KEVO-301142 format. One record per residue (C-alpha): residue number from 1; residue in one letter; z, x, y. Coordinates in nm, 3 decimals, decimal comma. Each point is the difference from the previous one (the first is absolute). Layout:
BEGIN
   seq   type         Z         X         Y
   NUM      A         Z         X         Y
...
REM end
This chain:
BEGIN
   seq   type         Z         X         Y
     1      X    -9,661     5,029     1,058
     2      X    -0,045     0,329     0,177
     3      X     0,133     0,307    -0,182
     4      X     0,129     0,287     0,213
     5      X     0,093     0,343    -0,134
     6      X     0,336     0,098     0,156
     7      X    -0,118     0,363     0,026
     8      X    -0,259    -0,110     0,258
     9      X     0,245    -0,194     0,221
    10      X     0,114     0,168     0,318
    11      X     0,095    -0,105     0,348
    12      X     0,047    -0,369    -0,090
    13      X     0,303    -0,148     0,176
    14      X    -0,063    -0,371    -0,066
    15      X    -0,174    -0,224    -0,250
    16      X    -0,072    -0,360     0,102
    17      X    -0,085    -0,262    -0,260
    18      X    -0,193    -0,319     0,071
    19      X     0,199    -0,320    -0,030
    20      X    -0,011    -0,196    -0,322
    21      X     0,191     0,012    -0,329
    22      X    -0,284     0,184    -0,172
    23      X     0,013     0,296     0,237
    24      X     0,246     0,252    -0,139
    25      X     0,053     0,372     0,011
    26      X     0,052     0,149    -0,344
    27      X     0,050     0,347    -0,135
    28      X    -0,117     0,085    -0,353
    29      X     0,015     0,299    -0,231
    30      X    -0,313     0,162    -0,140
    31      X     0,006    -0,232    -0,301
    32      X    -0,023    -0,305     0,228
    33      X     0,362    -0,112    -0,043
    34      X     0,146    -0,158     0,314
    35      X     0,315     0,174     0,117
    36      X     0,055    -0,137     0,352
    37      X    -0,115    -0,307     0,192
    38      X     0,047    -0,143     0,351
    39      X    -0,136    -0,349     0,064
    40      X    -0,091    -0,159     0,332
    41      X     0,343    -0,173     0,019
    42      X     0,184     0,331    -0,005
    43      X     0,136    -0,024    -0,354
    44      X     0,020     0,331    -0,185
    45      X    -0,036     0,024    -0,374
    46      X     0,078     0,315    -0,199
    47      X    -0,154    -0,008    -0,343
    48      X     0,067    -0,323    -0,183
    49      X     0,380    -0,007     0,019
    50      X     0,103     0,019     0,366
    51      X    -0,091    -0,217     0,296
    52      X     0,128     0,048     0,354
    53      X    -0,056    -0,294     0,231
    54      X    -0,034     0,022     0,376
    55      X     0,331    -0,193     0,046
    56      X     0,196     0,268    -0,184
    57      X     0,028    -0,149    -0,348
    58      X    -0,049     0,238    -0,291
    59      X    -0,095    -0,133    -0,343
    60      X     0,037     0,209    -0,315
    61      X    -0,111    -0,094    -0,351
    62      X     0,140     0,311    -0,167
    63      X     0,315     0,211     0,012
    64      X     0,131     0,087     0,344
    65      X     0,195     0,322     0,031
    66      X     0,192     0,128     0,301
    67      X     0,252     0,280     0,031
    68      X     0,193    -0,172     0,276
    69      X     0,006    -0,303     0,228
    70      X     0,092     0,050     0,364
    71      X     0,030    -0,216     0,309
    72      X     0,241    -0,256     0,133
    73      X    -0,169    -0,304    -0,149
    74      X    -0,001    -0,136    -0,352
    75      X    -0,255    -0,224    -0,156
    76      X     0,045    -0,346    -0,151
    77      X    -0,015    -0,035    -0,375
    78      X    -0,098    -0,366     0,022
    79      X    -0,350     0,063    -0,134
    80      X     0,095     0,244    -0,275
    81      X    -0,073    -0,204    -0,311
    82      X    -0,080     0,056    -0,367
    83      X     0,149     0,347    -0,018
    84      X    -0,015     0,113    -0,366
    85      X     0,340     0,102    -0,132
    86      X    -0,154     0,315    -0,145
    87      X    -0,092     0,127     0,345
    88      X     0,359    -0,022     0,133
    89      X     0,142     0,332    -0,112
    90      X     0,275     0,236     0,103
    91      X     0,359    -0,068     0,117
    92      X     0,054    -0,269     0,259
    93      X     0,241     0,081     0,282
    94      X     0,296    -0,224     0,086
    95      X    -0,123    -0,323     0,156
    96      X     0,203    -0,203     0,249
    97      X    -0,028    -0,375    -0,033
    98      X     0,059    -0,047     0,371
    99      X    -0,372    -0,001     0,075
   100      X    -0,108    -0,209    -0,298
   101      X    -0,089    -0,331     0,162
   102      X    -0,212    -0,299    -0,077
   103      X     0,084    -0,011    -0,371
   104      X     0,029    -0,362    -0,115
   105      X     0,286    -0,100    -0,228
   106      X    -0,242    -0,072    -0,285
   107      X    -0,165     0,343     0,039
   108      X     0,313     0,214    -0,026
   109      X    -0,076     0,301    -0,221
   110      X    -0,183    -0,211    -0,251
   111      X    -0,013    -0,369    -0,071
   112      X     0,156    -0,052    -0,343
   113      X     0,160     0,289    -0,184
   114      X     0,124     0,324     0,155
   115      X    -0,044     0,260    -0,274
   116      X     0,185     0,325     0,066
   117      X    -0,017     0,284    -0,253
   118      X     0,297     0,236    -0,004
   119      X     0,314    -0,024     0,211
   120      X     0,007    -0,245     0,291
   121      X     0,253     0,049     0,278
   122      X     0,079    -0,255     0,270
   123      X     0,209     0,153     0,276
   124      X     0,215    -0,300     0,090
   125      X     0,016    -0,365    -0,108
   126      X    -0,280    -0,190    -0,171
   127      X    -0,002    -0,380     0,009
   128      X    -0,168    -0,213    -0,264
   129      X    -0,053    -0,339     0,159
   130      X     0,312    -0,155     0,149
   131      X     0,222     0,027    -0,307
   132      X     0,003     0,365    -0,114
   133      X     0,100     0,317     0,183
   134      X    -0,033     0,341    -0,164
   135      X     0,188     0,287     0,162
   136      X     0,154     0,331    -0,099
   137      X     0,329    -0,179    -0,072
   138      X    -0,146    -0,254    -0,244
   139      X    -0,189    -0,324    -0,038
   140      X     0,119    -0,317     0,172
   141      X    -0,147    -0,331    -0,110
   142      X     0,086    -0,354     0,101
   143      X    -0,009    -0,253    -0,281
   144      X    -0,009     0,067    -0,375
   145      X    -0,335     0,142    -0,093
   146      X     0,058     0,287    -0,246
   147      X    -0,170    -0,061    -0,332
   148      X    -0,034     0,238    -0,294
   149      X     0,075     0,009    -0,371
   150      X     0,380     0,003     0,036
   151      X     0,052    -0,169     0,339
   152      X    -0,174    -0,334    -0,012
   153      X     0,166    -0,215     0,263
   154      X     0,294    -0,098    -0,220
   155      X     0,345     0,152    -0,026
   156      X    -0,018     0,374     0,062
   157      X     0,287     0,077    -0,236
   158      X     0,369     0,082     0,011
   159      X     0,263    -0,213     0,167
   160      X    -0,090    -0,063     0,364
   161      X     0,175    -0,327     0,078
   162      X     0,352     0,045     0,133
   163      X     0,064    -0,375    -0,019
   164      X     0,165    -0,130    -0,317
   165      X    -0,116    -0,337    -0,135
   166      X    -0,279    -0,029     0,255
   167      X    -0,187    -0,243    -0,227
   168      X     0,311    -0,227    -0,016
   169      X    -0,007    -0,004    -0,381
   170      X     0,374     0,059    -0,066
   171      X     0,257    -0,267     0,086
   172      X     0,319     0,072    -0,198
   173      X     0,222    -0,226     0,212
   174      X    -0,220    -0,309    -0,020
   175      X    -0,316    -0,147     0,148
   176      X     0,139    -0,217     0,282
   177      X     0,294     0,008     0,240
   178      X     0,106    -0,149     0,333
   179      X     0,233     0,289     0,091
   180      X    -0,028     0,316     0,207
   181      X    -0,034     0,332    -0,178
   182      X    -0,175     0,129    -0,311
   183      X     0,020    -0,315    -0,207
   184      X    -0,335    -0,026    -0,180
   185      X    -0,268     0,270    -0,003
   186      X     0,161     0,340    -0,057
   187      X     0,042     0,238     0,296
   188      X    -0,121    -0,258     0,256
   189      X     0,261    -0,128     0,242
   190      X    -0,052    -0,310     0,214
   191      X     0,259    -0,072     0,267
   192      X     0,040    -0,206     0,314
   193      X     0,246     0,054     0,284
   194      X     0,137    -0,242     0,257
   195      X    -0,198    -0,308    -0,102
   196      X     0,237    -0,279    -0,095
   197      X    -0,256    -0,272    -0,067
   198      X    -0,272     0,199    -0,173
   199      X    -0,018    -0,027    -0,377
   200      X    -0,244     0,176    -0,231
   201      X    -0,077     0,072    -0,362
   202      X    -0,096     0,347    -0,125
   203      X    -0,185     0,006    -0,328
   204      X    -0,231     0,175    -0,240
   205      X    -0,323    -0,202    -0,030
   206      X    -0,323     0,035    -0,195
   207      X    -0,223    -0,058     0,302
   208      X    -0,162     0,341     0,059
   209      X    -0,329     0,171     0,084
   210      X    -0,235     0,118    -0,273
   211      X     0,149     0,287    -0,200
   212      X     0,362    -0,113     0,039
   213      X     0,218    -0,245    -0,194
   214      X     0,281    -0,066     0,248
   215      X     0,092    -0,005     0,365
   216      X     0,325    -0,032     0,193
   217      X     0,028    -0,314     0,215
   218      X     0,227    -0,107     0,282
   219      X    -0,029    -0,377     0,049
   220      X     0,157    -0,176     0,301
   221      X     0,185    -0,311    -0,118
   222      X     0,188    -0,087     0,323
   223      X    -0,158     0,097     0,332
   224      X     0,173     0,141     0,304
   225      X    -0,242    -0,016     0,292
   226      X     0,231     0,123     0,276
   227      X     0,171     0,332    -0,060
   228      X     0,225     0,216     0,212
   229      X    -0,097     0,356     0,093
   230      X     0,198     0,162    -0,282
   231      X    -0,146    -0,181    -0,301
   232      X    -0,240     0,142    -0,255
   233      X    -0,118    -0,022    -0,358
   234      X    -0,154     0,280    -0,206
   235      X    -0,112     0,113    -0,344
   236      X     0,065     0,366    -0,076
   237      X     0,037     0,273    -0,260
   238      X     0,220     0,307     0,048
   239      X    -0,138     0,322    -0,146
   240      X     0,237     0,261    -0,135
   241      X     0,020     0,304     0,228
   242      X    -0,042     0,271    -0,263
   243      X    -0,334    -0,154    -0,099
   244      X    -0,135     0,059     0,353
   245      X     0,059     0,374     0,042
   246      X    -0,372     0,070    -0,016
   247      X    -0,041    -0,179     0,335
   248      X     0,163     0,303     0,171
   249      X     0,151    -0,205     0,283
   250      X     0,156     0,209     0,275
   251      X    -0,260     0,278    -0,036
   252      X    -0,334     0,071     0,165
   253      X    -0,164    -0,083    -0,332
   254      X     0,138    -0,356    -0,023
   255      X    -0,252    -0,207    -0,193
   256      X    -0,169    -0,329     0,076
   257      X     0,043    -0,290    -0,240
   258      X    -0,208    -0,311    -0,059
   259      X     0,122    -0,336    -0,125
   260      X    -0,250    -0,246    -0,146
   261      X     0,058    -0,350    -0,135
   262      X    -0,140    -0,347    -0,062
   263      X     0,141    -0,279     0,213
   264      X    -0,045    -0,377     0,013
   265      X     0,161    -0,221     0,263
   266      X    -0,038    -0,355     0,118
   267      X     0,048     0,111     0,360
   268      X    -0,258     0,235     0,152
   269      X     0,066     0,255     0,273
   270      X     0,152     0,344     0,051
   271      X     0,272     0,123    -0,234
   272      X     0,182     0,335    -0,006
   273      X     0,084     0,275    -0,248
   274      X     0,314     0,192     0,099
   275      X     0,079     0,349    -0,134
   276      X     0,364     0,097     0,050
   277      X     0,129     0,347    -0,095
   278      X     0,372    -0,063    -0,038
   279      X     0,133     0,358     0,000
   280      X    -0,155     0,078     0,338
   281      X     0,034    -0,356     0,133
   282      X    -0,370    -0,001     0,087
   283      X    -0,267    -0,269    -0,017
   284      X    -0,369    -0,064     0,051
   285      X    -0,205    -0,321    -0,034
   286      X    -0,356    -0,108    -0,067
   287      X    -0,157    -0,345     0,025
   288      X    -0,236    -0,176    -0,239
   289      X    -0,177    -0,330     0,050
   290      X    -0,021    -0,294    -0,237
   291      X    -0,343    -0,135     0,091
   292      X    -0,038    -0,300    -0,232
   293      X     0,263    -0,251    -0,108
   294      X     0,087    -0,021    -0,370
   295      X    -0,235     0,285    -0,093
   296      X     0,073     0,330    -0,171
   297      X    -0,085     0,289     0,235
   298      X     0,023     0,377    -0,057
   299      X     0,175     0,204     0,271
   300      X     0,090     0,364     0,056
   301      X     0,180     0,184     0,281
   302      X     0,069     0,372     0,053
   303      X     0,282     0,172     0,185
   304      X     0,034     0,370     0,093
   305      X     0,278     0,217    -0,134
   306      X     0,316     0,023     0,210
   307      X     0,035     0,361     0,114
   308      X     0,331    -0,081     0,171
   309      X     0,157    -0,207    -0,275
   310      X     0,181     0,079    -0,322
   311      X     0,026    -0,131    -0,355
   312      X     0,297     0,136    -0,195
   313      X    -0,044     0,124    -0,355
   314      X     0,238    -0,248    -0,160
   315      X     0,019    -0,337    -0,176
   316      X     0,035    -0,199     0,321
   317      X    -0,265    -0,192     0,187
   318      X    -0,277     0,224     0,129
   319      X    -0,243    -0,257     0,135
   320      X     0,012    -0,378     0,045
   321      X    -0,343    -0,161    -0,033
   322      X     0,049    -0,339     0,167
   323      X    -0,224    -0,299     0,067
   324      X     0,150    -0,216     0,276
   325      X    -0,116    -0,362    -0,033
   326      X     0,220    -0,144     0,277
   327      X     0,099     0,199     0,308
   328      X     0,139    -0,137     0,321
   329      X    -0,025     0,145     0,350
   330      X     0,276     0,257    -0,053
   331      X    -0,219     0,185    -0,251
   332      X    -0,327     0,003     0,197
   333      X     0,069     0,184     0,326
   334      X    -0,033     0,373    -0,076
   335      X    -0,324     0,179    -0,087
   336      X     0,059     0,152    -0,343
   337      X    -0,357     0,097    -0,089
   338      X     0,114     0,364    -0,004
   339      X     0,321     0,137    -0,154
   340      X     0,305    -0,090     0,211
   341      X     0,375    -0,013    -0,048
   342      X     0,088    -0,338    -0,143
   343      X     0,051    -0,288     0,238
   344      X    -0,002    -0,371    -0,082
   345      X    -0,265    -0,056     0,265
   346      X    -0,257     0,200    -0,196
   347      X     0,067    -0,141    -0,347
   348      X    -0,291    -0,247    -0,001
   349      X    -0,198     0,114     0,305
   350      X    -0,337    -0,181     0,001
   351      X     0,105    -0,293    -0,220
   352      X    -0,135    -0,337     0,117
   353      X     0,069    -0,218    -0,306
   354      X     0,316    -0,201    -0,060
   355      X    -0,008    -0,095    -0,365
   356      X     0,306    -0,223     0,043
   357      X    -0,176    -0,248     0,225
   358      X    -0,109    -0,240    -0,276
   359      X     0,069    -0,087    -0,362
   360      X    -0,376     0,036    -0,057
   361      X     0,040     0,374     0,042
   362      X     0,019     0,257    -0,276
   363      X    -0,070     0,372    -0,034
   364      X    -0,103     0,179    -0,320
   365      X    -0,053     0,367    -0,078
   366      X    -0,102     0,219    -0,293
   367      X    -0,172     0,330    -0,077
   368      X     0,226     0,192     0,238
   369      X    -0,068     0,374    -0,004
   370      X     0,152     0,273     0,218
   371      X    -0,168     0,339    -0,040
   372      X    -0,030     0,332     0,176
   373      X    -0,313     0,037     0,212
   374      X    -0,203    -0,188     0,254
   375      X    -0,218    -0,195    -0,245
   376      X     0,093    -0,286    -0,231
   377      X    -0,112     0,053    -0,358
   378      X    -0,032    -0,241    -0,292
   379      X     0,332    -0,158    -0,102
   380      X     0,189     0,196    -0,264
   381      X     0,049    -0,253    -0,279
   382      X     0,287     0,094    -0,228
   383      X     0,095    -0,167    -0,327
   384      X     0,274    -0,262     0,008
   385      X     0,211     0,231    -0,217
   386      X    -0,033     0,289     0,243
   387      X     0,071    -0,225     0,295
   388      X     0,308    -0,148    -0,172
   389      X     0,135     0,351    -0,070
   390      X    -0,036     0,092     0,367
   391      X     0,177    -0,321     0,102
   392      X     0,286     0,063    -0,244
   393      X     0,108     0,304     0,198
   394      X     0,119    -0,259     0,256
   395      X     0,077    -0,308    -0,211
   396      X     0,054    -0,048    -0,374
   397      X     0,033    -0,338    -0,164
   398      X     0,240     0,059    -0,291
   399      X     0,011    -0,352    -0,142
   400      X    -0,073    -0,354     0,108
   401      X    -0,004    -0,352    -0,131
   402      X    -0,292    -0,097    -0,216
   403      X    -0,253    -0,145     0,240
   404      X    -0,071    -0,291    -0,231
   405      X     0,368    -0,084    -0,043
   406      X    -0,028     0,021    -0,379
   407      X     0,250     0,268    -0,090
   408      X     0,203     0,306     0,080
   409      X    -0,180     0,305     0,139
   410      X     0,072     0,357     0,092
   411      X     0,303     0,202    -0,082
   412      X     0,198     0,317     0,065
   413      X     0,105     0,183    -0,313
   414      X     0,221     0,298    -0,062
   415      X     0,354     0,073    -0,103
   416      X     0,214    -0,170     0,261
   417      X     0,365     0,040     0,075
   418      X     0,210    -0,308     0,064
   419      X     0,350    -0,069     0,121
   420      X     0,187    -0,319     0,063
   421      X    -0,194    -0,082     0,316
   422      X    -0,352     0,147    -0,025
   423      X    -0,272     0,144    -0,218
   424      X    -0,155     0,334     0,103
   425      X    -0,360     0,035    -0,112
   426      X    -0,203     0,319     0,070
   427      X    -0,364    -0,030     0,096
   428      X    -0,280     0,260     0,023
   429      X    -0,264    -0,087     0,259
   430      X    -0,370    -0,016    -0,093
   431      X    -0,080     0,274     0,253
   432      X     0,180     0,195     0,270
   433      X     0,050    -0,230     0,295
   434      X    -0,028     0,096     0,365
   435      X     0,378     0,013     0,033
   436      X     0,308    -0,149    -0,163
   437      X    -0,092    -0,369    -0,035
   438      X     0,205    -0,308     0,060
   439      X     0,045    -0,265    -0,267
   440      X    -0,169    -0,333     0,061
   441      X     0,093    -0,298    -0,214
   442      X     0,061    -0,371    -0,002
   443      X     0,365    -0,104     0,036
   444      X     0,008    -0,282    -0,250
   445      X     0,145     0,000    -0,351
   446      X    -0,338     0,058    -0,159
   447      X     0,065     0,347    -0,147
   448      X     0,151     0,072    -0,340
   449      X     0,158     0,289    -0,184
   450      X    -0,023     0,020    -0,376
   451      X     0,128     0,202    -0,286
   452      X     0,136    -0,212    -0,279
   453      X     0,032    -0,302     0,223
   454      X    -0,171    -0,090     0,324
   455      X     0,162    -0,115     0,323
   456      X    -0,119    -0,080     0,350
   457      X     0,115     0,181     0,311
   458      X    -0,051    -0,069     0,367
   459      X    -0,218     0,281     0,138
   460      X     0,089     0,362     0,066
   461      X     0,283     0,156     0,196
   462      X    -0,132     0,351     0,046
   463      X    -0,243     0,280    -0,073
   464      X     0,191     0,324    -0,067
   465      X    -0,105     0,364    -0,043
   466      X    -0,348    -0,085     0,122
   467      X    -0,260     0,263     0,085
   468      X    -0,375    -0,026     0,048
   469      X    -0,055    -0,017    -0,377
   470      X     0,305    -0,165    -0,165
   471      X     0,319    -0,198     0,058
   472      X     0,267    -0,219    -0,154
   473      X    -0,010    -0,376     0,045
   474      X     0,339    -0,173     0,018
   475      X     0,025    -0,365    -0,095
   476      X     0,209    -0,249     0,195
   477      X     0,242    -0,081    -0,279
   478      X     0,041     0,096    -0,363
   479      X    -0,147    -0,330    -0,111
   480      X     0,224    -0,041    -0,301
   481      X     0,211     0,315     0,001
   482      X     0,008     0,279    -0,245
   483      X    -0,261     0,257    -0,088
   484      X    -0,312    -0,207     0,042
   485      X    -0,326     0,040     0,190
   486      X    -0,231     0,212    -0,209
   487      X    -0,269    -0,132     0,224
   488      X    -0,048    -0,232     0,297
   489      X    -0,273    -0,255     0,035
   490      X    -0,108    -0,292     0,218
   491      X     0,066    -0,348    -0,127
   492      X    -0,275    -0,255     0,061
   493      X     0,036    -0,114     0,357
   494      X    -0,270    -0,012     0,267
   495      X     0,024     0,287     0,245
   496      X     0,254     0,214    -0,187
   497      X    -0,076     0,374     0,022
   498      X     0,136     0,353     0,024
   499      X    -0,182     0,267     0,202
   500      X     0,044     0,337     0,173
   501      X    -0,097     0,034     0,366
   502      X    -0,069     0,333     0,175
   503      X    -0,241    -0,120     0,269
   504      X    -0,025     0,191     0,326
REM end
């Protein structure tokens, strides 16, 4: 190596190095430390930390400091790796995500846990998978997936179910009937219209899905395969209007409701749920499908609130929840999948099943729940005593014949008044009924009055001074004359009963 003193250099305009990697031009300080080097390839090295290559690349092994960056071009950060977190200091300016490209789904922010210390703000909506949306107005989640110490997937608490006797556990009138109307399971009305040949039995049965003891069955006993366009059959419950005021029908805040239930039918296919708001004469329908014959299946459907409808705040019918099981052509022609003014053509829109086509057919239901909101929750199981009390607002069985036929049962006590033709016996109801009830009784001579002596009489001739909580029963005859009748009871005779009816 040739050493040249810079003080002796003058007039040199060019230095040419021989080819070869070992031929370099270096500059040293007096202590022999190399400060600058140019090799035969044109690479420049400053000290031990900076290398400038002939193609324009600059490599730094220390801290790079610049007061400003200028120019129209920006560099790629593709090769910036292993940056220590401690060397990223200062405030970062706002960064637009528009130019962030090439980030794989598995590399977003950090694979695994995103740990944010302090307050985190997301400007708009954040989605978690396909089921959860978090926005400034709340959290929306499909399905039931909230679990903590006091919400564990069971009943949330409070009374949610607007259906009475949805588990079919109360049957004050009996367990089997071949007639139209509410004849067996309380609050549930089965009726047919226009079908002369069709015969059926409605009944309370023990066949039920796990968690239930009873279901309500409609069994076809005489088929009617060919129906006219105005024939139908349905099972329904009417809900008292004043119990539906929270739905806010007729306002912009009208609420959605969801009905859920267990169903079992011999005949598969599409069935319908009809919602009819009587005060506004409005209806809407939803379909559900029975997929497997003779198999319990869980179903739920949701309808929006009716912003154009109305539900009066009274004791009348606010909403009919109906399950058509036979519907002919006259009930299938009008799209009723949104709220419309009632028309027969929309009553069972979408129904494809005719349950009356064969005596093999039956339809069973239980676990019916109608609740506010767009999600079905776990069925609200109430005690039989609570359910019976709710049913007695609409029907009270006062006395009936002993079911075993072994003796007299029931009775109405009090201090009656009697004249030559009748006995007047006051009665206080078990609870306030929906409205003034009517008296329901058998018309045979199976009732008796008694004071000192007993005597039969043939039914009842009236129900005077009745309100929603009391009334006076009038017998059909004095049954012996004189001041008798300290109480009335049922003599042993199958089917004899006395009841109060205030059904909607």
